[in-house]
Residue, then its C-alpha position, 0 to 999 in steps of 0.5 A: m499500500k502506498a503512503p499518502k503523499n505529504y503536502l506540508a512542503h507545498s504549504l510552506w512554499l505557498t505561504l513563503a511566496v505569498l509573504a514575498v509578494l506582500v513584502g514586495m508590494y510595498g515598494l510599488p507606487t501608491l495608486t489613486v483611483g477615482g480621486h482616493t489614494l489607496r494605502r501602500v501594503d506594509l506588513l511592517s507598519d506596526i513595528r516600523q517607527v516613522r518620523a513625523d513630517t513637521t514641515e508640510e504645513d509649516s511651509i504652506p504660505l497662509p494669510p496673516v492673522s490680525k490680532p485684536a486691539f485689546v487681548d484679555t488675559c486668559r487663564a493657564g490651561l484654558t483656550c479662550v475666545e479671541d475676540y476680533s470685533d471691530s467698532t460694530m462690536r459683532g463678536m461676543r459683547p451682544y451676548y454678554e450684554a443680553l445676559n447682564r439685561i436678564a440679570a438686572d431684570t431679576g435684581g440678580r436674585g432669579e425673580r422676574t421684576g420686569g417683562d419676559q427676558l430670553v437670551r437666545v443662542a443659535v449654534f449652526g453646524d454640520s454632522f459634528i452637533e447632529a442630534d443635539i450632540f455638544t449643544a445638548d450639554l452646552r444648553e444644560m450647563l448655560q440654563r443651570r446658570y442663567g435659567g431657562l427650560g426647554v429644548g429650543y428649536v426643533d424642525i417639523t420632522s427629522t431623520t434623527y428623531g429617534y436618536r436625539p435624547t433631549v426631546r421626544h418628537s413624533f410626527g406624520g403626514w408631512a412632505s419634508h424637504a431639505v437643501t440636501d435633497s437631490t430633487y424637488f427642493d425649492r430654495k425660495k421656500q427654505g427656512i432657517s434650517c435649510h429645510y421646509f415641510v408641507p402638510g397634508r390634511g391632519a398632518y401633526a407634529e408633537l414634542r414632549g419634554q423628558r428628563t432622562y439625558a439632561s435636566l431642565l427639559d421635562t417642561c417648558e413655559r412657552a411653545t411656538i410653531f412657525f409657518l407661512t400660509r397664503d390661504t386661510m388655515r385651521l390649526t390646533a394645539r393639544v397641551n399635555r395631551g389634554e386641552v385642545r386650542s383651535y386657531t383659524v390663521p389668516p393668509s399673509a405673505r409674511l412668516q407667522s407663528r402661534q404660541v401657547d403659554g403655561r406649564i407644558g410637558s408636551i405640545r402636539w400641533t395639528v394642521n386640520e386645513a391648509d391649501s397652501a402652507l409651508f411649516y418650518g419648526m416648533t419651539m419649547d422655551a422658558r419665558r425667561g433664561i436662555a435658549v439654545d437652538n441646534f441648526s445642524l445639517r449633514g454634509s454642510s460646509g456652512l456656505s448654503l446658509r447664504n441661499i436662505p431668503p433674505a426675507f425669511l430671516a427678516d421675519f424670523n429674526h423679528q420673532r426669534p432674535y438672537d443675541l449669539i450666533i455660533l458657527q461650527y463647520g469644517l468637517n466637510v471642508a478639510t481634505p487630508r493634505g488641503r493647502d488652499y482654502n481661499g475659495y472657502k474663506t471668500g464663500m464664509l466671509n460672505v456668509i457672515d456679512y449675510l447673516k450679520r445683516a439678517f441678524p443685526q443685533a447678534g454677535f458671532l462666534l466661529v468654532g474652528v474645526g476639531d481634530r480629525d484624523y487619517r491613515t497615512d500611506d503606511g497605515t499610521l493614524r495622524t491628525m489631518p495636515g489639511v485640518k491644521n491649515l483650515i483652522r488658520y484660515q477659519q482664524a483669518i475669516a474671523a479677523e477679517s469679518g470682525i467676529a469672535f473665534w474659538n480654536m476648538y482643535e487646541a482646546m481639545g488637545g491638538e495633535g492626536s486628541m480625536a485618537k485620545l477621545v476614541d481610545a477613552k474608556p468609555p470612547m468618547a468619539n467614534y471610529d471614523y476618528t471624525h465624530i464625537n458621541f455624546r460623551g465627547g460632546k459633554h466633554l467639549a461643551g464643558l470646555l466651551y462652557e468654561t470659556l464663555i463663563y470666563g469671557k463673561e467675567q473678563y468682560d464685566r471687569r473691563q466694563a467696570y474699569e472703563n466706567e470708573 
């Protein structure tokens, strides 16, 4: 009987051949397919020491950044707001003065002595703050200090309603349209969040407070809905799943709203009859304190804000004027090795000027892009050089437009800080090394909150000194 043939030698030679091919592939030049550079095959990437490239970003000529005329001292360990506002005072001053007004209105004791007072903050951003990440905790921190209730502004419908922990949101019967749609979007109809919503008969939208994620969200004192109708419309509001209030709304070419006051745990708006109406959003607020509105738009660079009709912004500002507008963008602008962002800079300067005219009373704070990692050709994780370059441009944007700037990249730790958030236990960022989660949002919100409080204290000291 013939002995079975031994194939172990064949397996060994096959393994060695495959290994030789893979090692040899390291010497091949990198390939680019469809605009994406394929990572080089490197079996030794985990043990090879790679020298950091420190000359790439330093050798890039970027626009000079002018310094503000007066620079407040900054406490060690804190990344302070750099206020580049000129004589028009469109940096942080309107926000600080609004806080002083509500403090004066309460006599500093938290008891209302005059009319309703509400300081409003709008945060425009991309997917970094989607589903109320970051703004949820910033809102709670500010409301705990200055007063306030409720989640603020919420779109009529939302693709993230099941993931947003700061409000229970339900709806039905609407045709939703967003600037990110590939078809059937009319820019002339869009509202403050770059959306608009068309109701069918019986369309409804309901907001309910909650208390599981953050405090001060279970009830509010005022609920409002914003819409535009060119024909008579019939609308109802059901408060706390009990009392129903009916409204007959006359036609108008201007943005309209209806509001309900009281102790409100839930509010359900229903459109009973509407032939030509557009709806935009709802709010849950206090009558005094601070409100923080989240306007996140996935995939946005911020440039689409320039397309919101000026008439709508004027009407919206009349009904819901902001004291501070925070602009958080950059994830969809930065590229791994981006050097020249002059086109984006020009576009954002136009956007800021446009918003200044639309909200003439508001201050502006531009938040720089946070850390973002990418894998190099050898497979190692590094901060994108293009991110560092973009931050320089964003600082120049703030300086040239005369607004305030906060360097979030520096505040979160600079080089490699996103990887540290991902590796934290429990993790504070996602494994795309780009987006934070709610734990990371709370961490970063705390950094900005501390900066805002310190800036307000510095402002008050300076004002007291100048008034002596």
